[in-house]
C-alpha positions in Angstrom: 39.2 -16.4 -35.5 36.1 -15.0 -37.2 36.5 -12.1 -39.6 34.7 -8.8 -38.6 32.5 -9.3 -41.6 31.5 -12.9 -40.7 31.1 -11.9 -37.1 28.7 -9.1 -38.1 26.8 -11.4 -40.4 26.6 -14.0 -37.5 25.4 -11.4 -35.1 22.8 -10.1 -37.5 21.5 -13.7 -38.1 21.4 -14.3 -34.3 19.4 -11.1 -33.7 17.0 -12.1 -36.5 16.4 -15.5 -34.9 15.9 -14.0 -31.5 13.6 -11.4 -32.8 11.4 -14.1 -34.5 11.0 -15.9 -31.2 9.8 -12.8 -29.3 6.2 -11.7 -29.2 5.3 -8.3 -30.6 4.6 -5.6 -28.1 0.9 -5.5 -27.2 -1.6 -3.0 -25.8 -2.7 -5.6 -23.2 -1.6 -8.8 -21.7 -3.5 -11.8 -20.1 -2.4 -14.6 -17.8 -2.6 -17.4 -20.2 -2.2 -15.5 -23.5 -5.9 -15.5 -24.2 -7.2 -12.5 -26.3 -8.1 -9.5 -24.2 -11.7 -8.4 -24.3 -10.9 -4.9 -25.7 -8.9 -4.4 -28.9 -6.0 -2.0 -29.3 -8.2 0.7 -30.7 -11.0 0.6 -28.0 -12.4 3.9 -26.9 -13.4 3.1 -23.3 -14.4 0.2 -21.1 -18.0 -1.0 -21.3 -18.7 -0.4 -17.6 -18.1 3.4 -17.6 -20.2 6.3 -18.6 -17.8 7.9 -21.1 -19.7 11.1 -21.1 -20.0 11.5 -17.3 -19.8 15.1 -16.2 -16.7 16.4 -14.5 -16.9 18.4 -11.3 -18.1 18.3 -7.7 -16.7 16.6 -4.6 -16.9 13.0 -3.5 -17.0 12.8 0.3 -15.9 9.5 1.9 -15.2 8.0 5.3 -12.4 5.9 6.7 -12.0 4.0 10.0 -9.1 4.5 12.4 -7.2 7.5 11.2 -3.7 7.8 9.6 -0.2 9.1 10.4 1.7 8.6 7.2 1.5 9.5 3.5 3.9 6.7 2.5 1.9 3.5 1.8 4.9 1.5 0.6 6.7 0.9 3.9 5.7 -1.2 7.0 5.5 1.8 9.3 2.5 3.8 10.3 -1.0 3.9 9.0 -1.1 5.3 5.5 -3.8 7.8 4.4 -6.9 6.4 2.7 -7.2 6.6 -1.1 -3.6 7.5 -1.4 -3.4 5.5 -4.6 -5.2 8.3 -6.3 -2.0 10.2 -6.7 -0.1 7.4 -8.4 -0.1 5.8 -11.8 0.8 2.3 -12.6 2.5 0.7 -15.6 -0.7 -1.0 -16.5 -4.5 -0.7 -15.8 -6.3 -3.7 -14.4 -9.6 -4.3 -16.2 -12.6 -4.6 -13.9 -14.7 -6.8 -16.1 -12.2 -9.5 -17.0 -10.7 -12.1 -14.7 -7.1 -10.9 -15.2 -6.2 -8.6 -18.0 -3.7 -5.6 -17.9 -4.0 -2.7 -20.3 -1.2 -0.2 -20.9 -1.3 3.0 -18.8 2.1 4.5 -18.1 3.3 1.8 -20.5 2.0 2.2 -24.1 3.0 -1.3 -25.0 3.9 -4.5 -23.2 6.2 -7.2 -24.6 5.9 -10.6 -22.9 8.4 -13.2 -23.6 6.8 -16.4 -25.0 9.0 -18.4 -22.7 8.0 -16.2 -19.7 11.6 -15.3 -19.0 11.1 -11.5 -19.1 8.7 -8.7 -19.7 9.4 -5.3 -21.4 7.4 -2.2 -20.9 7.5 0.7 -23.4 6.7 3.9 -21.6 4.5 6.6 -23.1 6.7 9.7 -24.0 3.9 12.0 -22.8 3.7 10.5 -19.3 4.5 13.1 -16.7 4.8 13.4 -12.9 2.8 16.2 -11.4 5.8 18.6 -11.5 6.1 18.2 -15.3 9.0 15.8 -15.1 8.8 12.9 -17.7 8.3 9.4 -16.3 11.3 7.4 -17.5 12.7 3.8 -17.3 15.0 5.0 -14.6 12.0 5.8 -12.4 10.7 2.3 -12.9 14.1 0.8 -11.9 14.3 3.1 -8.9 10.8 2.1 -7.8 11.3 -1.6 -8.0 14.8 -1.6 -6.4 13.6 0.7 -3.6 10.5 -1.4 -2.8 12.6 -4.6 -2.7 15.2 -3.0 -0.5 13.3 -0.7 1.8 9.6 -1.3 1.1 7.1 -3.4 3.0 8.4 -7.0 3.3 5.4 -8.0 1.2 7.2 -6.9 -2.0 10.1 -9.2 -1.5 7.8 -12.2 -1.4 5.5 -10.9 -4.1 8.3 -10.3 -6.6 10.7 -13.0 -5.4 11.0 -14.5 -8.9 12.4 -11.3 -10.4 16.1 -11.6 -11.1 16.8 -8.0 -12.2 15.3 -4.9 -13.8 17.1 -3.0 -16.5 16.5 0.4 -18.1 17.3 -0.3 -21.8 16.8 3.3 -22.8 14.9 6.3 -21.6 11.4 4.7 -22.3 12.1 1.0 -22.3 12.5 -1.1 -19.1 12.9 -4.9 -18.9 12.3 -7.2 -16.0 14.2 -10.5 -16.1 12.9 -13.5 -14.2 14.7 -16.3 -12.4 12.8 -19.0 -14.3 10.0 -19.2 -16.9 7.3 -20.8 -14.7 5.8 -17.7 -13.1 3.2 -16.6 -15.6 1.7 -14.0 -13.3 4.8 -11.9 -12.9 4.4 -9.7 -16.1 0.9 -8.8 -15.0 1.6 -8.0 -11.4 4.7 -6.0 -12.3 2.4 -3.9 -14.4 0.5 -3.0 -11.2 3.5 -1.2 -9.7 2.9 2.4 -8.7 5.8 4.3 -10.2 7.7 6.7 -7.9 9.8 9.7 -9.1 13.5 9.1 -8.6 14.3 12.7 -8.6 11.8 13.6 -5.8 13.0 10.8 -3.5 16.7 11.6 -4.0 16.7 14.1 -1.2 14.3 12.2 1.1 14.4 9.2 3.4 12.1 6.5 2.0 11.9 4.7 5.3 10.3 7.6 7.2 6.7 8.3 7.7 5.5 11.9 7.4 2.9 14.3 6.3 4.8 15.9 3.3 2.6 15.3 0.3 4.5 13.0 -2.1 4.8 13.5 -5.8 3.0 11.2 -8.1 1.8 11.0 -11.8 -1.8 10.1 -11.1 -5.1 11.9 -11.7 -5.2 13.5 -8.2 -2.8 15.4 -6.0 -3.0 15.9 -2.2 -4.3 19.4 -1.5 -4.9 19.4 2.2 -4.0 17.1 5.1 -5.2 17.1 8.7 -3.2 14.3 10.2 -5.3 11.5 11.5 -8.5 13.2 10.7 -9.0 14.2 7.1 -7.3 14.3 3.7 -8.4 16.2 0.5 -7.4 15.2 -3.0 -7.9 17.5 -6.0 -8.0 16.5 -9.6 -4.9 17.4 -11.6 -5.7 20.0 -14.3 -4.2 19.0 -17.6 -3.4 15.5 -16.3 -1.3 13.7 -18.9 -3.4 10.6 -19.0 -6.9 12.0 -19.1 -7.6 11.2 -22.7 -6.4 7.6 -22.6 -9.0 4.9 -23.4 -8.4 3.2 -20.0 -9.1 6.5 -18.2 -12.3 7.6 -20.0 -15.2 7.7 -17.6 -12.9 7.6 -14.5 -11.9 10.3 -12.1 -14.9 12.5 -12.6 -14.9 14.4 -9.3 -12.9 17.6 -9.0 -12.1 16.6 -5.4 -12.2 13.6 -3.1 -12.3 14.2 0.6 -11.9 11.4 3.2 -12.8 12.0 6.9 -11.5 9.4 9.4 -13.8 8.1 12.2 -12.7 6.0 15.2 -16.1 4.5 15.8 -18.2 2.9 13.1 -21.5 3.7 14.8 -20.6 7.4 14.8 -19.5 7.1 11.1 -22.9 5.6 10.2 -24.8 8.4 11.9 -22.6 10.9 10.1 -23.5 9.3 6.8 -27.2 9.4 7.5 -26.8 13.0 8.5 -25.2 13.7 5.1 -21.7 14.3 6.2 -20.4 12.0 3.5 -21.8 10.5 0.3 -21.1 6.8 0.1 -21.0 3.9 2.6 -19.9 0.4 2.0 -21.8 -1.3 4.8 -20.0 -4.3 6.3 -22.3 -4.9 9.4 -25.4 -7.0 8.8 -27.2 -5.6 11.7 -26.8 -2.1 10.4 -28.0 -3.1 7.0 -31.1 -4.7 8.4 -32.1 -2.1 11.0 -30.1 1.1 11.0 -31.2 2.6 7.7 -34.7 3.4 8.6 -34.4 7.2 8.2 -36.3 9.9 6.4 -33.6 10.1 3.7 -33.9 6.4 2.9 -37.7 6.5 2.9 -37.9 9.4 0.5 -35.2 8.1 -1.8 -32.4 10.6 -1.1 -30.3 7.7 0.2 -30.2 4.8 -2.2 -29.4 1.3 -1.1 -28.2 -1.3 -3.5 -26.8 -4.8 -3.4 -24.9 -5.4 -6.7 -23.4 -8.8 -7.2 -19.8 -9.3 -6.1 -18.3 -11.6 -8.7 -14.9 -11.9 -6.9 -13.9 -15.0 -5.1 -14.5 -14.2 -1.4 -11.5 -16.0 0.0 -11.5 -16.8 3.7 -12.5 -14.7 6.7 -12.0 -16.4 10.1 -10.7 -16.2 13.6 -7.0 -16.8 13.0 -4.8 -18.8 15.4 -1.3 -17.5 15.9 0.7 -20.7 15.7 3.7 -19.0 17.1 1.9 -19.4 20.5 2.5 -22.8 22.1 -1.1 -23.2 23.0 -2.2 -23.4 19.4 0.5 -25.7 18.0 -1.6 -28.8 18.4 -4.1 -29.1 15.6 -6.5 -31.0 17.9 -6.8 -27.9 20.1 -7.5 -25.7 17.1 -10.2 -28.1 15.9 -11.8 -28.2 19.3 -12.0 -24.5 19.5 -13.5 -24.4 16.0 -16.2 -26.7 17.1 -17.4 -24.2 19.7 -18.2 -21.4 17.3 -22.0 -21.6 16.5 -22.3 -20.0 13.1 -26.0 -20.9 12.6 -27.1 -19.3 15.8 -24.9 -16.3 15.2 -26.2 -15.8 11.7 -29.9 -16.1 12.8 -29.7 -14.0 16.0 -27.1 -11.4 15.1 -26.9 -11.2 11.3 -30.6 -11.6 10.4 -29.8 -14.7 8.4 -27.9 -12.7 5.7 -24.6 -14.6 5.5 -23.4 -17.9 4.1 -20.8 -20.0 5.9 -17.3 -19.6 4.7 -16.0 -23.1 4.0 -13.1 -22.5 1.7 -10.0 -20.2 1.3 -11.3 -19.6 -2.3 -15.0 -19.3 -1.4 -17.5 -18.1 -4.1 -15.3 -19.5 -6.9 -14.6 -22.6 -8.9 -11.4 -22.9 -7.0 -13.1 -23.9 -3.7 -12.5 -27.5 -2.8 -16.2 -28.5 -2.3 -15.8 -32.0 -3.9 -13.3 -34.8 -3.4 -10.1 -34.5 -5.4 -10.2 -35.8 -8.9 -7.5 -37.8 -10.6 -5.6 -34.8 -11.9 -5.6 -33.1 -8.5 -4.5 -36.3 -6.8 -1.4 -36.2 -9.0 -0.6 -32.9 -7.3 -1.3 -34.2 -3.8 0.2 -37.7 -3.8 3.9 -36.6 -3.7 3.0 -34.7 -0.6 1.0 -37.4 1.2 3.4 -37.7 4.1 3.3 -33.9 4.6 -0.4 -33.3 4.6 -3.3 -34.3 6.9 -4.8 -37.7 5.7 -8.3 -36.2 5.4 -7.1 -34.2 2.5 -7.3 -37.3 0.3 -10.5 -38.8 1.5 -12.9 -36.2 2.9 -14.4 -32.9 1.9 -14.0 -30.3 4.7 -17.3 -29.1 6.1 -17.3 -26.6 9.0 -19.1 -27.6 12.2 -22.9 -27.2 11.8 -25.7 -26.7 14.3 -29.4 -26.4 14.1 -29.3 -22.7 15.1 -31.0 -23.3 18.5 -28.0 -22.3 20.5 -27.6 -25.8 21.9 -24.4 -27.4 20.6 -24.1 -30.6 22.7 -22.7 -32.7 19.8 -20.0 -30.1 19.0 -19.1 -29.8 22.7 -18.7 -33.6 22.9 -16.4 -33.6 19.9 -14.4 -30.7 21.2 -14.1 -32.4 24.7 -12.8 -35.6 23.1 -10.3 -33.7 20.9 -8.9 -31.9 24.0 -8.7 -35.2 26.0 -6.7 -36.7 23.1 -4.4 -33.6 23.2 -3.7 -34.3 26.9 -6.2 -31.9 28.5 -8.6 -32.6 31.4 -11.2 -30.8 33.5 -10.0 -29.7 36.9 -12.2 -27.3 39.0 -14.3 -26.5 36.0 -11.2 -25.5 34.0 -9.7 -27.1 31.0 -6.2 -27.8 32.1 -3.3 -28.9 29.9 -0.4 -31.2 30.6 1.5 -28.3 32.1 -1.2 -27.8 34.7 -2.3 -24.4 33.3 -5.8 -23.6 32.0 -6.4 -23.4 28.3 -6.5 -19.6 28.0 -5.9 -17.1 25.2 -6.5 -13.5 24.2 -8.6 -12.3 21.2 -7.4 -8.9 20.0 -9.7 -6.6 18.1 -10.1 -3.0 17.1 -13.8 -2.7 16.4 -16.2 -2.4 19.4 -19.0 -3.7 17.2 -17.4 -7.1 16.9 -17.5 -7.8 20.6 -21.2 -8.8 20.3 -20.2 -11.5 17.9 -17.5 -12.8 20.1 -19.3 -12.9 23.4 -21.5 -15.9 22.5 -18.3 -17.7 21.3 -16.6 -16.8 24.5 -19.6 -18.3 26.5 -19.4 -21.6 24.6 -15.7 -21.8 25.3 -16.2 -21.0 29.0 -18.7 -23.9 29.3 -15.9 -26.2 28.4 -13.5 -24.6 30.8 -11.6 -22.5 28.2 -10.8 -18.9 29.0 -10.9 -16.4 26.1 -10.2 -12.8 27.0 -11.3 -10.0 24.6 -8.7 -7.3 24.2 -9.9 -4.2 22.3 -7.1 -1.8 21.3 -7.0 1.4 19.2 -6.2 1.1 15.5 -2.6 2.3 15.8 -1.8 -0.2 18.6 -3.6 -2.9 16.7 -1.5 -2.4 13.6 1.7 -2.3 15.6 0.9 -5.5 17.5 -0.2 -7.2 14.2 3.2 -6.4 12.6 5.1 -7.6 15.6 2.9 -10.8 15.9 1.9 -9.8 19.5 -1.4 -11.5 19.6 -3.0 -14.9 20.3 -6.1 -14.8 18.0 -7.5 -12.1 15.6 -10.2 -11.9 13.1 -8.7 -11.7 9.6 -9.5 -12.2 6.0 -7.5 -13.3 3.0 -9.3 -11.9 -0.1 -8.7 -13.8 -3.3 -8.7 -12.8 -7.0 -9.9 -14.8 -10.0 -6.3 -15.7 -10.7 -4.4 -16.3 -7.4 -0.7 -16.4 -7.6 2.3 -14.7 -6.0 0.4 -13.2 -3.1 -0.1 -16.8 -1.7 3.5 -16.7 -0.6 2.7 -13.7 1.5 -0.3 -15.5 3.0 0.9 -19.0 3.7 4.6 -19.6 2.8 7.3 -20.4 5.4 9.4 -17.6 3.9 6.9 -15.0 5.1 6.3 -16.4 8.6 8.9 -14.2 10.3 8.7 -11.2 8.1 7.1 -8.2 10.0 4.2 -6.9 8.0 3.5 -10.0 6.0 0.0 -11.4 5.7 1.1 -14.7 7.2 -0.7 -13.9 10.4 -1.1 -17.5 11.3 2.7 -18.1 11.4 2.5 -21.0 9.0 5.6 -23.0 8.4 4.7 -26.2 6.6 6.7 -27.8 3.8 3.5 -29.3 2.3 1.8 -25.9 2.1 5.0 -24.4 0.7 5.1 -26.9 -2.1 1.4 -26.3 -3.0 1.9 -22.6 -3.0 4.8 -22.8 -5.4 2.8 -25.2 -7.6 -0.1 -22.8 -7.7 2.2 -19.9 -8.7 3.8 -21.9 -11.4 0.6 -23.3 -12.9 0.8 -23.3 -16.7 -2.9 -23.2 -17.5 -6.2 -22.2 -16.1 -7.2 -25.8 -15.5 -3.9 -26.4 -13.7 -4.3 -23.2 -11.6 -7.8 -24.3 -10.5 -6.6 -27.8 -9.4 -3.6 -26.4 -7.6 -5.9 -23.9 -5.8 -8.2 -26.7 -4.7 -5.3 -28.7 -3.5 -4.0 -25.8 -1.4 -7.5 -25.1 -0.2 -7.8 -28.7 1.2 -4.5 -28.6 3.0 -5.3 -25.3 4.6 -8.8 -26.3 5.7 -7.7 -29.6 7.2 -4.9 -27.9 9.1 -7.6 -26.1 11.2 -5.6 -22.8 11.1 -8.7 -20.6 11.4 -12.3 -20.8 12.7 -14.2 -20.2 9.5 -16.6 -17.2 9.5 -19.0 -16.1 6.8 -19.3 -14.4 3.5 -21.7 -12.5 1.3 -22.0 -12.7 -2.5 -23.0 -9.1 -2.9 -21.8 -5.6 -2.0 -24.0 -3.6 0.4 -23.7 0.0 -0.7 -25.7 3.1 0.3 -25.2 6.6 -1.2 -26.8 10.0 -1.3 -28.4 10.6 -4.7 -26.3 13.7 -5.3 -23.9 11.1 -6.8 -24.6 8.6 -9.5 -23.0 5.5 -11.1 -23.1 3.9 -14.6 -26.1 1.8 -15.4 -24.0 -1.4 -15.5 -21.4 -1.9 -12.8 -18.5 -4.3 -13.5 -18.7 -7.8 -12.0 -15.6 -7.5 -9.8 -16.0 -4.0 -8.3 -18.5 -1.2 -7.7 -15.9 1.0 -9.4 -16.4 4.1 -7.3 -14.1 6.2 -9.4 -16.4 5.8 -12.4 -19.2 7.6 -10.5 -20.0 11.3 -10.8 -21.8 14.2 -9.2 -25.4 14.3 -10.6 -26.5 17.3 -8.7 -25.4 19.7 -6.0 -27.8 18.3 -3.3 -29.7 15.0 -2.9 -33.4 15.2 -3.7 -36.4 13.0 -2.9 -37.4 10.5 -5.6 -40.4 8.8 -4.0 -43.7 10.2 -5.1 -45.3 10.1 -1.7 -42.4 12.0 -0.1 -41.3 14.3 -2.9 -40.8 17.8 -1.7 -38.8 19.2 -4.6 -39.7 19.7 -8.2 -36.4 18.3 -9.4 -36.5 14.6 -10.6 -33.7 12.2 -11.2 -31.7 12.8 -14.3 -30.1 9.4 -14.8 -31.6 6.0 -15.1 -29.3 4.5 -12.4 -30.8 6.8 -9.8 -34.3 6.2 -10.9 -33.8 2.5 -10.8 -32.1 2.6 -7.4 -34.9 4.6 -5.8 -37.7 2.1 -6.7 
């Protein structure tokens, strides 16, 4: 039996040894422990205007409407821009691939063995009712989201073992293993909820009661489904932090909802809102010929989008028997004529999406090298053979609209799958026509699908277009009640835990997950886990390429298109910093430059006022 004195000495020695193995708390953390761009004493990010004036109103639009102010559950359509009312533990830098700086957390301590992360909360952090933000709020947030939140959280944070409030301002997350290097960073992105406010409310219910947050804005007015107004919190606790300087410059942010994108665009051109992120190529090419554009009151810009694009495509629901044969999926893919579509409908503005990590070094555009083959070889019997020997290239045409070669290939694939032509219909072994429904919510997208439908019909395949309202679309999406949809899986510069949500078998039956395809594949599962647990940037890139190949050769989507820029238009009553960050147009760094937009073109100038900032002058040329 040890004496109390010896026990105390032993305990002290043990604590000393443990302490020496732990990293010191830091102001920022990175994925692979590389040095962050900004030091501990930095004043503000490079991409902001630290002296931007405060005031005015930013008017925005949204598509579809909303019926909930709770964005954390898989019910209802949550209000746009609702994140403005919440603070997170850390702040994601917009000019670095993956760096998190302290926000609610003053310091972050990341275990060198990646077994835990500890956040040290700022004592001055407050919810909007004046209540301090504590470690108990962090514990409450995490446990509530894992128990009652959107199923996405249970996949995203699956490797967290437990969360512990060590004292009032210290909270520790323990991990199930030390391989998930991304966990400390994505835990920092948690929006922290007030335990005391939710104590008397049902977290699982949607509703219009404005929730309590700790962020720079609070909800001031709600017109359910139509409009929401946020107002800047006076004396917000975090206003003077370096991570917040140059942000949140508007006194108010108002978002109006539209149910038709054509109506929304006309409203923008009429000055009903200030900023438009244009996603329709035809509109960008033809719909902005207006007096306000010609005289410079509306500015159009195409800043570079440095983010990996990911994949956009027509997604097959593999839960449907008709799509379970890969040959059928590949045949249907052959009949989408991108080149003609791009030339005739998109004014040649797009590039073909040929990767789930498009527009990045993680795209599998070359054959696998020796290191990547080490990842793939143990899974050879679980992956399509083309993964090892061929680079996936989507079907390509000459843009003439005549796709005889693609039709011949599609026909042969369908014959191999047991189909045949009877009475001009492609009939399967069960005697039924190959038929499916394409569900969509945007009327504008029908013009893109109709030529695809025609190509399918020429081979005896029946595709019905089913347009539904946004609310019905969301409900059917969550319940997996669809055959085919258009979807996208955006990627970051450091893909990780969200891949479970996209592709893993564990998410296939979870309502609300992003596994829209219904993937259940042990080979894909293994590649996803390997990517999440990658120990270096080089390993992450190779694991991403391996996953990319497996997904592409599975023919799970009909690849669509991408664009390497943003297409933004705004009335020049608002302005942005001269240098936008590479990974966002960072709308909350903008400010109101004047009360009303003014002409800036010499030949159309009708007012004596001239632009007051270089960004506007440049954008007007």
